[in-house]
MARDRENZA-142475 format. One record per residue: residue number from 1; z, y, x of N, C-alpha, C, CB in turn. Coordinates in Angstrom, 2 decimals. Atoms other than C-alpha are relative to their C-alpha. Glycine has a CB too. Example, Ala and Ser with C-alpha at 12.3 -4.5 7.8 and 13.67 -1.06 7.14 Angstrom:
residues 2
- 1  0.00  -1.19  0.89  7.80  -4.50  12.30  0.00  1.20  0.90  1.25  0.03  -0.99
- 2  -0.06  -1.19  -0.82  7.14  -1.06  13.67  0.73  1.09  -0.77  -1.42  0.46  0.41
This chain:
residues 101
- 1  -0.41  1.28  0.55  147.49  123.32  -28.96  1.50  0.07  -0.27  -0.34  -1.17  0.98
- 2  -1.41  -0.06  0.37  150.80  123.00  -30.76  0.72  -1.25  0.45  0.16  0.18  -1.52
- 3  -0.82  1.15  -0.38  153.65  120.66  -30.01  -0.33  -1.21  -0.86  1.48  0.34  -0.13
- 4  0.32  1.10  0.89  152.71  118.58  -33.06  -1.28  -0.70  0.44  -0.13  0.50  -1.43
- 5  1.25  0.58  -0.46  149.20  118.10  -31.67  0.20  -0.83  1.26  -1.03  1.10  0.25
- 6  -0.21  0.67  -1.27  150.57  117.00  -28.31  0.84  -1.26  -0.13  0.66  0.94  0.97
- 7  -0.87  1.16  0.16  152.97  114.43  -29.69  -0.81  -1.24  -0.31  1.03  0.25  -1.10
- 8  0.73  1.25  0.19  151.60  110.93  -29.37  0.67  -0.88  -1.05  -0.10  -0.75  1.32
- 9  -0.73  0.88  0.91  154.29  109.36  -31.52  -0.08  0.45  -1.45  1.43  -0.08  0.43
- 10  0.01  -0.52  1.35  153.68  111.52  -34.56  1.29  0.73  -0.35  -0.23  -1.12  -0.98
- 11  -1.25  -0.72  0.20  157.20  112.92  -34.23  -0.28  1.48  0.18  1.12  -0.49  0.99
- 12  0.34  -1.41  -0.06  156.76  116.59  -35.05  1.03  0.82  0.76  -0.15  0.54  -1.40
- 13  -1.05  -0.75  -0.66  159.99  117.55  -33.30  -0.17  0.06  1.50  1.32  -0.59  -0.33
- 14  0.08  0.04  -1.45  159.41  116.46  -29.73  -1.27  -0.71  0.45  1.23  -0.70  0.58
- 15  1.19  0.60  -0.59  156.40  115.66  -27.61  0.37  -1.27  0.75  -0.71  0.99  0.94
- 16  -0.20  1.18  -0.83  155.95  112.41  -25.70  -0.46  0.25  1.42  -0.75  -1.20  -0.59
- 17  0.50  -0.35  -1.33  154.56  114.21  -22.66  1.12  0.65  0.81  -1.22  0.96  -0.10
- 18  -1.10  -0.49  -0.83  157.09  114.75  -19.89  -0.25  1.44  0.45  0.20  -0.90  1.22
- 19  0.30  -1.34  -0.48  155.30  117.85  -18.61  0.22  1.05  -1.09  -1.44  0.07  0.51
- 20  -0.22  -0.92  1.12  155.38  119.49  -22.04  1.49  0.19  -0.22  -0.67  -0.52  -1.29
- 21  -1.45  -0.07  0.20  159.06  118.65  -22.44  0.68  0.80  1.11  0.60  -1.41  -0.07
- 22  -0.59  -0.74  -1.11  159.91  119.98  -18.98  -0.30  1.49  -0.11  -0.52  -0.54  1.35
- 23  0.35  -1.41  0.19  158.05  123.23  -19.72  0.85  0.62  -1.11  -1.50  0.15  -0.34
- 24  -0.84  -0.48  1.09  159.97  123.56  -22.99  1.44  0.20  0.47  -0.03  -0.97  -1.19
- 25  -1.36  -0.13  -0.54  163.27  122.96  -21.16  0.11  1.25  0.85  0.38  -1.26  0.83
- 26  -0.02  -1.20  -0.85  162.38  125.66  -18.64  0.02  1.26  -0.86  -1.22  0.02  0.94
- 27  0.03  -1.15  0.90  161.54  128.11  -21.45  1.33  0.17  -0.72  -1.13  -0.13  -1.02
- 28  -1.29  -0.06  0.69  164.72  127.24  -23.32  1.11  0.46  0.94  0.35  -1.37  -0.60
- 29  -0.99  -0.46  -0.97  166.76  127.77  -20.14  -0.09  1.51  0.21  -0.19  -0.72  1.34
- 30  0.17  -1.46  -0.12  165.29  131.28  -19.83  0.63  0.67  -1.22  -1.52  0.38  0.11
- 31  -0.60  -0.55  1.22  166.23  131.97  -23.46  1.52  -0.12  0.03  -0.56  -0.71  -1.24
- 32  -1.44  0.21  -0.08  169.70  130.53  -22.83  0.65  1.05  0.90  0.30  -1.41  0.53
- 33  -0.55  -1.01  -0.91  170.29  132.86  -19.89  -0.01  1.38  -0.65  -0.79  0.04  1.32
- 34  0.06  -1.29  0.71  169.15  135.85  -21.98  1.10  0.09  -1.05  -1.38  0.19  -0.67
- 35  -1.03  0.02  1.03  171.53  134.81  -24.73  1.39  0.16  0.61  -0.07  -1.31  -0.81
- 36  -1.28  -0.15  -0.69  174.44  134.45  -22.30  0.21  1.44  0.43  0.08  -0.94  1.21
- 37  -0.08  -1.40  -0.41  173.68  137.92  -20.96  0.29  0.89  -1.20  -1.30  0.44  0.70
- 38  -0.24  -0.79  1.21  173.57  139.30  -24.50  1.45  -0.11  -0.45  -0.94  -0.46  -1.13
- 39  -1.41  0.17  0.38  177.01  137.83  -25.25  0.89  0.84  0.90  0.41  -1.50  0.07
- 40  -0.81  -0.81  -0.94  178.44  139.43  -22.11  -0.13  1.49  -0.28  -0.42  -0.30  1.44
- 41  0.21  -1.42  0.27  176.88  142.79  -22.94  0.70  0.41  -1.29  -1.49  0.32  -0.09
- 42  -0.68  -0.31  1.26  178.18  142.68  -26.51  1.51  0.07  0.19  -0.35  -1.03  -1.06
- 43  -1.45  -0.04  -0.27  181.68  141.89  -25.26  0.38  1.25  0.77  0.44  -1.25  0.77
- 44  -0.28  -1.22  -0.76  181.48  144.76  -22.79  -0.06  1.25  -0.87  -0.99  0.13  1.16
- 45  0.15  -1.15  0.89  180.43  147.13  -25.59  1.19  0.17  -0.93  -1.26  -0.15  -0.83
- 46  -1.15  -0.10  0.90  183.52  146.34  -27.63  1.05  0.93  0.59  0.60  -1.39  -0.26
- 47  -1.06  -0.91  -0.40  186.21  148.99  -27.51  0.96  0.15  -1.17  -0.58  1.39  0.45
- 48  -0.94  -0.06  1.13  189.12  148.35  -29.85  0.68  1.36  -0.16  1.05  -1.07  0.16
- 49  -0.66  -1.32  0.08  190.68  151.73  -29.00  -0.84  0.98  -0.82  0.25  0.57  1.41
- 50  0.89  -0.89  0.76  187.64  153.50  -30.48  -0.47  -0.65  -1.30  -1.21  0.40  0.85
- 51  0.39  0.68  1.23  187.19  150.95  -33.25  -1.39  -0.62  0.06  0.07  0.94  -1.15
- 52  1.33  0.61  -0.16  183.99  149.45  -31.82  0.18  -1.50  0.18  -0.76  0.63  1.22
- 53  -0.09  1.46  -0.03  183.78  145.75  -32.58  -1.39  -0.59  -0.18  0.96  -0.51  -1.10
- 54  1.30  0.66  0.07  180.81  143.43  -32.12  0.17  -1.49  -0.32  -0.77  0.17  1.34
- 55  -0.31  1.41  0.24  182.33  140.20  -33.43  -1.12  -0.75  -0.72  1.27  -0.10  -0.81
- 56  1.07  0.70  0.70  179.46  139.38  -35.80  -1.19  -0.29  0.92  -0.47  0.83  -1.21
- 57  1.11  0.19  -0.93  176.80  139.89  -33.15  0.34  -1.03  1.08  -0.38  1.34  0.65
- 58  -0.44  0.98  -1.00  178.83  137.92  -30.61  -0.04  -1.40  -0.59  1.43  0.34  0.51
- 59  0.00  1.29  0.66  179.26  135.08  -33.09  -1.42  -0.54  -0.12  0.66  0.10  -1.38
- 60  1.39  0.43  0.14  175.51  134.95  -33.80  -0.60  -0.39  1.34  -0.84  1.11  -0.65
- 61  0.52  0.31  -1.33  174.68  135.03  -30.09  0.59  -1.32  0.52  0.32  1.15  0.99
- 62  -0.61  1.26  -0.42  177.15  132.21  -29.43  -0.60  -1.18  -0.76  1.52  0.05  -0.21
- 63  0.65  1.05  0.77  175.57  130.18  -32.23  -1.39  -0.30  0.59  -0.12  0.40  -1.48
- 64  1.30  0.18  -0.64  172.15  130.75  -30.62  0.15  -0.76  1.32  -0.68  1.35  0.25
- 65  -0.25  0.68  -1.28  173.59  129.65  -27.27  0.24  -1.49  -0.22  1.21  0.63  0.73
- 66  -0.27  1.41  0.30  174.91  126.42  -28.78  -1.27  -0.72  -0.46  1.08  -0.11  -1.08
- 67  1.26  0.59  0.46  171.57  125.78  -30.53  -0.92  -0.27  1.18  -0.69  0.93  -1.01
- 68  0.85  0.18  -1.17  169.71  126.28  -27.26  0.52  -1.14  0.88  -0.07  1.30  0.81
- 69  -0.59  1.12  -0.76  172.14  123.93  -25.47  -0.42  -1.34  -0.59  1.53  0.12  0.01
- 70  0.36  1.25  0.67  171.40  121.23  -28.04  -1.49  -0.29  0.16  0.37  0.06  -1.49
- 71  1.45  0.19  -0.16  167.62  121.77  -27.87  -0.32  -0.47  1.42  -0.76  1.32  -0.31
- 72  0.21  0.41  -1.39  167.75  121.47  -24.08  0.43  -1.44  0.20  0.76  0.93  0.97
- 73  -0.51  1.38  -0.14  169.85  118.30  -24.30  -0.92  -1.01  -0.66  1.41  -0.11  -0.60
- 74  0.95  0.90  0.67  167.46  116.72  -26.83  -1.21  -0.28  0.89  -0.46  0.62  -1.33
- 75  1.19  0.17  -0.82  164.51  117.33  -24.55  0.31  -0.74  1.30  -0.63  1.36  0.31
- 76  -0.40  0.70  -1.23  166.35  116.18  -21.43  0.20  -1.48  -0.28  1.29  0.61  0.58
- 77  -0.19  1.41  0.37  167.38  112.97  -23.18  -1.34  -0.68  -0.25  0.88  -0.11  -1.24
- 78  1.33  0.58  0.27  163.80  112.41  -24.36  -0.73  -0.28  1.31  -0.84  0.95  -0.90
- 79  0.62  0.19  -1.32  162.52  112.88  -20.79  0.59  -1.23  0.67  0.20  1.26  0.90
- 80  -0.66  1.16  -0.63  165.08  110.37  -19.51  -0.41  -1.31  -0.66  1.52  0.16  -0.07
- 81  0.42  1.23  0.68  164.15  107.82  -22.20  -1.43  -0.37  0.37  0.11  0.17  -1.52
- 82  1.39  0.27  -0.38  160.46  108.18  -21.35  -0.05  -0.56  1.41  -0.86  1.28  -0.11
- 83  0.01  0.46  -1.39  161.14  107.78  -17.63  0.55  -1.40  0.14  0.80  0.95  0.87
- 84  -0.59  1.34  -0.05  163.26  104.69  -18.26  -0.81  -1.02  -0.80  1.42  0.04  -0.52
- 85  0.84  0.91  0.78  160.63  103.24  -20.58  0.65  -0.49  -1.27  -0.38  -1.16  0.83
- 86  -0.69  0.39  1.23  162.94  103.09  -23.56  -0.78  0.55  -1.18  1.47  0.52  -0.01
- 87  0.69  -0.42  1.22  161.11  103.16  -26.86  1.02  0.62  -0.94  -0.73  -1.21  -0.68
- 88  -0.92  -0.56  0.99  162.57  104.90  -29.89  1.06  -1.04  -0.34  -0.76  0.45  -1.27
- 89  -1.12  0.90  0.21  165.96  103.41  -30.48  -0.04  -0.56  -1.43  1.33  0.72  0.26
- 90  0.00  0.69  1.29  165.67  100.89  -33.30  1.37  -0.66  -0.18  -1.16  -1.05  -0.08
- 91  -1.27  0.69  0.21  168.84  99.57  -34.90  -0.19  -1.50  0.12  0.59  0.34  -1.38
- 92  0.06  1.45  -0.15  169.66  95.94  -34.25  -0.17  -0.65  -1.38  1.27  -0.55  0.71
- 93  0.21  0.74  1.25  168.92  93.28  -36.87  1.26  -0.01  -0.86  -0.44  -1.43  0.30
- 94  -1.25  0.03  0.76  172.59  93.10  -37.83  0.25  1.29  -0.74  1.16  -0.28  0.93
- 95  -0.20  -1.29  0.65  172.76  96.80  -38.57  -1.00  0.18  -1.14  -0.14  1.15  1.03
- 96  1.01  -0.10  1.06  169.51  96.62  -40.57  0.42  -0.78  -1.23  -1.34  -0.50  0.50
- 97  -0.43  0.85  1.12  171.07  93.88  -42.70  1.37  0.37  -0.53  0.00  -1.44  0.42
- 98  -1.27  -0.47  0.53  174.29  95.79  -43.24  1.23  -0.48  0.77  0.13  -0.42  -1.39
- 99  -1.12  0.46  -0.81  176.43  94.15  -40.56  0.09  0.82  1.27  -0.15  -1.50  0.33
- 100  -0.16  -0.80  -1.21  177.88  96.07  -37.65  -0.15  -0.83  1.25  1.33  0.68  0.01
- 101  0.06  0.86  -1.19  177.92  93.08  -35.29  -0.98  -1.12  -0.20  1.37  -0.56  0.33
């Protein structure tokens, strides 16, 4: 069963099931640790004296790390909203009508 099938809200990005979200967070944390290790290894491999640079690979790994951080935060926030009973955040009537207040 895919994440889209498990989502009750029809939102294809995130499930509404806390257990699914927690499992995804755990998997993403494993990927995050692997990515952090890869960044460290790439930095250790660099040797400017011999002309060995890994800046492109380090940059890509850091981008992956940031992406994983955001994915984890999205899921953690969704879990917290579900636990607090907060429905999808709808804008207030004033904002819908073009007013900020």
